[in-house]
N, C-alpha and C positions, 0 to 999 in steps of 0.2 A: 818284728811284727812280719817281716816280707817273707822271712824263711819260712816261719808258721803258714801264713796264707800261701804260699807257694806248695807245700806240704798236703795241707786241707785239699788243695783242687785237683791235685795229681791224684790223690788218696780216693777223692770223690768220684773221678772220672773212671781210676780201675775197679772200684767196687761196683759201679754202674754197669759197666762193660761185663764184668762177672760174674753179675746177680742175674743180668737180662740172660746169659747163654742156658737156656734148660737144656738137659741132656733129650734127647731122641730116643723114641721106645724101637726097639730091633726087638729080632724076632727069639734073640737070647733071654729076654726078659717077659715072654710071653705066657710062661709056666706060673707067675704070679698075678696074672690078668684074667678080668671075667668078659665075655661077650657083651656088645651094646643090646642086641636083640638076639632073639631064639633059634635064628636061623643061622648065626655066623659060627662058623667053625674054629672049635677052640684047639689051639696048638699049644705042645709043649717041645721043648728041645730036643726029645727023644723019639717025636714021632714024624714020621714020613709022609709027605703031602701027595694024595693021588687024585688029586682034582684037576684035571687037565683043563677044563672049563673055567676054573677060577680060582686063583691063590688067594691066601689070606689076605687082606686089609688090613692096615695099619688103623684105619680108622674102624674097624669091627671090634677092636679092643680097648677097655680102660682099666687102667691101672688098681690095684687094690685099693681103697681109700683110705686103710689104715695107714699107707706109708708113701704118700703124695704128700705134696707141700714142702718140699725140703728146702727152699730157697726163705729167708726170713728178713723183715725188715722191724726193725722193734724201734718204738719211740717212748722214753721212758720218763718219770718223774723221778729226781734224786732228793730224798727225805732227809737223809742224815748222813751228810759226809764232813769227817773231821780231819784237819791239818793240824799235828802238834809237832812243836820238835822233838826229835826222837830221845826216846827214856823220860819224857814228861809230859803231865797233861796239860802244858800249856801251849796254846794255840787257836784257832779258829774253829768254829762250828757253821756248817752253811743254813744261809736264810732259805735259798731254794736253788732247783737245778733241773736241768734239762739232759737229756741224753738221746744218741741216735746210733744204731748198728744195723749194717747190711751185710749179709753172709751168707752162704751155703752149708749144709749138711751134708756129706757125701757115707750112705749108710751102708752097711755089710752085715750079716752076708746076703745074699737075694731072696732067699726064703726064711722067714723070721723065725728065730729059734722058740720052740715051743709053739709055733703060729702067732705069737705076740710079743716077743723081744727082739730089738735089734741093737746095734751100736753104730756110732758115725765118727767121722773125723770132722770138726767143726773149722771153716776156714771164715772169719769175720775179715773182709775186705776193706771197712771202714769203722772204724769206732771213735763217734765222738761225744762230748762232754763237756758242759758248762754250768760253772757254779757260781753264785755269789756268797761270798763272805760279808762280815764288817760288823762295824760297831761305829760308836760316835767319832772315832778318832779318823777312820780310812773308809774308803771304799774297796772292797777286795774280790779281785774276779779270780777265779782257777780254770783254766781253759788246756783240754788234752784231745790229742787227736792220735790215733795209732792203727795197727792191723792185729790181730790175733788169731789163735791156732790153741786147737785144744779137742778132747775126747768128751763126747754124750754117751747117753744110755736113753732108750727108747722103748715104753712100754706100751703095748697097746691092751689094756685087760678087757675089752668086749670085742675082741677082733674077731672071734669067733661068733659072734651075734649077728643080728640084721645089720643091712646097710647103713641104717640112721645110726645107730651103734655106735659101727667098727670105727670111725673116723678119731673118734676120742684116744688121744694120746696122752701120757705124761712121760716129761724130759728131763733128765737133771745132766748137769755139765760141768766141767773144769777146764777152764781156757787161759793161756798165757797171751797177755796183751802188752807188747813193748809199745811205748806211747812217747809223744813227745810233748812235756808240760808246760804252759805258759802261767805263770802268776802277773797279775796286772793290780799295781795299788797306787791310789791316789789318795795322798792326805790329807787330812781337814782339821780346822782350828778346834781349839776346845770348845766352839761356839756353834760346831759342824759345819761352818763355812769352807770354803776351799782355802787353803792356806796360801796364797796368792803372795803376801808379804816377803814370804823366805823363797819363794819359786817352787817349794817342792809340791804343792796341789795343783798346776797350771795344767800337768802334763798326766798322765799314766806312766807309770815305772815300772818297766816289761824286766822278769826275771824269767829265765829257760832252762829246762833240764829233761834229761832222760829218765823215763819211770817203767820199770818192771812191773807191770800190774797181773795179778793173778785175781780171775772172776770166779765164782762159786754158784750155782743158779739152780731153779727148778721151775718149771713152765707147765702149764695144762693148756694143750690144744685142742681145737675141735675141727677141721677142714681146715680152711683159710684164716683164721683167728685165733688168736690165743694169750694168754695174761700169765705174766712171770714175774717173780721176786729174783734180784741179783744182789751179794754181797762182793765187794771189792777190797783189796788191802794191796800197798805198796810203799816204795820208799823214793825220796831224792834228794840230791844235793843241791839245794841253790845259792846262788852268791849273796853273800851279805848285801842288805839296804845299807850300808854305810861303805863309801869308796874305798877300797883297800882291805877290806875286813875279811876275815875267813869266811867258805862257804858253811851253810847251817843243814844239816840234814834232817828234813820233815818226814814222818810216818803219816799215810793217807789212810783211812777206812772210808768205805762208802757204803749205803746201802738205798736201793733202787726199785720200784714197783714200773712193769710197762707192759705196752699193749702190742701183741706180734701180730703182722699178716705177712701170710704164706703163700707162697705159690710152687 
């Protein structure tokens, strides 16, 4: 537990630091910008400035709204997570769960393909989720913490239309999320009470493992807000619940929906 807490605190600090560092607009980016007012001088990287009394000011330029807001904070609801012994259908189904991700998308090329398509390298600085399984015999929690990297495709189908419609963007992505997974189990008696007589129900029993997770998702974004769906799968070997027993391999699948805030 102490190791997991330290990992989560360190990941949260790094994520907040990275997410808060927004790139600054430079003259090399002015080609895809538009003036904030009619008197602004519109510059491109191939133009020379022959305005001795006034040089272009960064405040005169506004990035294309179709390609802004590349940092994301996702808050999700996990509605279907399965944890089964590998090769079988025996295992656990989630009652409920929650998730959070913080990251950035680094888009290329500078000028969108056909004016409406870009690809991106996604860096998820913090990826957290917590799920409750359970039945009448135990309380069972599954906590994961990790960082991810992947690629995404962004399409702005209305990029050639008015400013009100330009920011609408469709995103599809695939990410690899190496994570630390912790299973917390607290056994109950057949009547549903804590099994304190045996000593096993007085506290949670923790089992940890490394989990390589693959996530596939699709999202619809408009300016600073979006909605999305994500499917995940992975597997890990956890130590036996019986002292001295062999490790057991579990397969994990998960579905979630989320709301995204972008900046």
